[in-house]
N, C-alpha and C positions, 0 to 999 in steps of 0.2 A: 504493500500500500504506500501512498504518498507520504505517510508519516513513519514509514519503516516497519509497520506491523507485519510480523511473519505469521501468515495465516495458513494452517495445515489443511491439506485437501486429500481426501481418500480416493484412490484409484479403484474402480469397481469392475467386475465382469459386467459387460453391457446388459441392461435390463430395461424392459418396456415399463414406463410409469407415466400415467396421465397423458398419454399421447406422444411422448418422446422417448428416445433411447438415452438412458442415463448411464454415464461412464465415470462420473466424478461426483463427490458430495463434500460439502463443507464440514470441517471438524472443529471449527471455532478457535480453540486454543489448547495449550498443553494440559490444563486442568480438565477440560472436557474429555480428552483422550484417556487421562488417568481414571476419570469417573466411569468411563465405559469399560476400563480394563481391556483396551483394544489390542488384539494380536494380529500379526500378518496372516492372511488367508482365512480370517474369521467370516462366518456367515452373519450378515447384519440386516436389520430392518431399516428401510429407507422410505422417507416420505418427502413430499414437496411442501416447504413452508410457503404459505400464501399461494399454493398451486404453481410456484415458479422455481424456487431454489431447493435443490435436493439436499437433504440432511439425514444423517444417521441418528436414529433414535434409540436403538438397542442392539445388543449382541446375543446371538444364540450360542451360549457357551456349551450346550450339550453336543454341538457339532464341531467343536474346536479340535484341531489336530494336536496330538500330544507333543509334537516336536515344534509347534509354532512358537515364534519369538514375539515378545511383547514389543509394541510400538513405542519407541523412545523418541521424545521430541529432540529435534536438532539443536545444536548449540552454536552453529555458525550460519550466517546468511547464505542461502543457496545461490545468490546472485553475485555477491562481491566477496564473500568469505569472512566478513567482519564478525567478531564475537558478539552474539546476541546479548541484550541486557533486558532486565525486567524492572519496571518502575514500581516503587513501593505502593501497595494497595491496588495494583492492577493485575489482570490475568494474562495480558498479552506480552509476548516477547518482541523486542524491537531491534532493528539494525541501526546502530548509531551513526553509520556512515551516510548521513543525509545529503552530503554534497557530492558523493561519488558513486552511490548505488543506483544503477540504471532504472529500476522500477520506481524508485522514489522520485527521481528527476522527471521521468515521463509522467508519473502520476500528478505531480505538482503542475506540470504544463497542461495536462488534460483538465485539471480543476480550473486553472486560470482561464481557459478558453470556453468554459461552460456557459450555458444559457443564462444562469443567474449571476454569473460573474462578468467576464468581458464579452461574452456572447459572440465569439469569433466563429461565424458559420463556415461551413465547408471543411473544417478541420476536425475530423473525428479521431478516435484512438488509433486506428490503423495508419492514418496519415502522419500523426505525431511520431509513431514508431519509424516510419520511413525517413522522416526528417532527422530523427535522432541517429539512426543507423548511418546516414550520410554525413553526420557531424555538422549539420547545419544549425542545430539548436542544442544547447547544453543547459539553458534555463529559460524561463518565460520571456525575459527581456530580449533574447535572441530572435524571437518571432518578428520583432520590428526591424531586423536587419534583412529579412527575406525580401527577395525581389522576384519578379516574373521570370527572369532568366535563370535564377537559382532553382525555381520550382518546376518549370516546364520540362517535361520529359522524364521526370523521376517515376520509378515504378518498382513494385515488389510483390511477390507472391506471399500471402500471409494467411495463417490459420487463426481461428478464434482462440486457440490455446495460447497464442502469444499475448493476447490482450484480456482474456477472461478464463480463469481457471475453473469456473463452475458452470460453463455452458453445457447444455444437455448433449449436444452433438458436435462433432468436429465439422467445420466448414472450411473450404479453401477458396480464397478470392484474390483477385489481382487489384492492387491499389495503383492507380495511374494518375499522374498529374498532367492532364491534357490542357489545352489552351483555355477553355472556359473555367475549368477548376482552378487553375493557377490565377486567373484574373479575379475570380470570386474571392479567393483566399486573401489576396493583396488588398482588395477593396474592403473586406470585413475587418482586416487588421487595422487599416486606416480609420475606419468607422469607429473602432473600439476606443480611440483616443478621446471620444466625447462621453464615454461611460462615466457616470457620477462617482464621486469619491467613495461613497459607502460601498458600492459594488467593487471598486478597485481594491479597497481594504479587504473585502471578503475574498477577492480573487488571489490575494497574496498567499492564501492557504495557511494562515496561522492556526496552529492546533487549538481546537475547542472554540474557535471564533466562527460561528455560523453566520448565515445571512442576516438574521434578526439582530444578533449581537453586534455585527459590523455596522449596521445602521445606527444603533444606539450609541456606539463609540464615535462614529462619524458626526452625529448630531451634537454630541457633548464636547468633543475635542476640536472639531471643525477643520483640522488639518493634520497631515501626517507628521509634521514637525512637532505638534503638540502631543501626539500619541507617543512618539519616540522619547520625548522629554519627560513624559508623565511618570510619576513614581507608582509603585505597586499600590499604595494607599489611595492615590488619586484615581487610578483606574478602577479600584474597587468601589468607589463612590458612584459609578455609573450603574444604572439598572441592569440586572442580569449578569454583571461581571463580578464573579467571586474570586477567591484567592487563586484557585487553580488556573482560571482564564487569565488573570492579571499576570501571574508568574510566566505563563506561556507567552504572553505578549512581550514581556520584558526579555525573555530568553530569545525570542525571534529577532528583536531589534538590537540585541547585544552582539549578534553575529555580523561580523564585518562584511561577509559576502552578501548577506541580505541587504545591508545598507548600500553596498555598491550597486546591486541590482535596482534598488529603489531610486537611487540617484540617476541611473541610466534611464529608467522609465520616466522620471521627472523631466529629464532633458529632451526626451522624445515627445513629450507633450501630454502625458496622461494626467488625469485630474486627481491631484493630491490635496485639494482644498475644497471645503464645503461651499457651495454657492451662497453668497450673502443675500439676505432678503433686503429689499429696498425699504428705506425709511418711510413710515406712514402706511405701509402695506397692512391691510386688515388681517389679523391673525386669529379671528374668532373661532376657526376650526382647528387651530393648532393643537396637536396632541390628542385629538378625538378620532374614534373609529366610526366610519360610516358604513352601515349595513343596508344593502339593497336586496329586497326579496320580492317574490311574486312572478307573474308571467307578463311579458311585454310583447307587443305586436311588432316592434322594430327596435 
């Protein structure tokens, strides 16, 4: 994951379930594996959470092979080899190599381009992987260095295993950057420069800072400089910002690489200040929720 979470996945003998062939299922974390007392070659019961995501719910120990070995959670990142760590009070293990671990880098970029973040259309997961493999991007600020000439003609054969470990079936597809695709990507990147500060803040991918929290922080602090300069106590004065979120924000902005990226994005023209309201503007609806219900003809 983009925050380094190492999520275990079970490889299964293919089985038909709710209309698809299931070959993999989520195992959540190391504690979940221990609770199941999972062994290799176990017979397991699988169901789909929300009719979508396959998950193992139990093990049939009566059919366990006597020679089967217990599943032991890994201690190193399978991508970059870094020693995994576990934060106090959490169940997940993390890869601490956030600046050099490929899935984390690609995950942050995919979050950055998302609809609720910078909304850079035409750039899906597969295309991010192609750009990363061709060394055109190493962080989300590199997106703004892309040009039509760099994009046009790029292509790669990709499977869903490269971008989604829990898909029900394997699919193979060709990612191609043709003329229209390349133009659309460049236009969407340019358009993203007008995205408001609250969404830019969310797009940065600070751990625990969701869309709503980012809006509250942006409204309270009004600029990225104020957020960077704020103390943990000042951040905790904002609604919905507790100690865990405040510490995460401080950790993010204490990283020199993150500051370098933000300065580059600022020079490119992204919005790092809240738009100021004009003096005398009527604020009678400020802070209120408006609920519209019923059926309308148009």
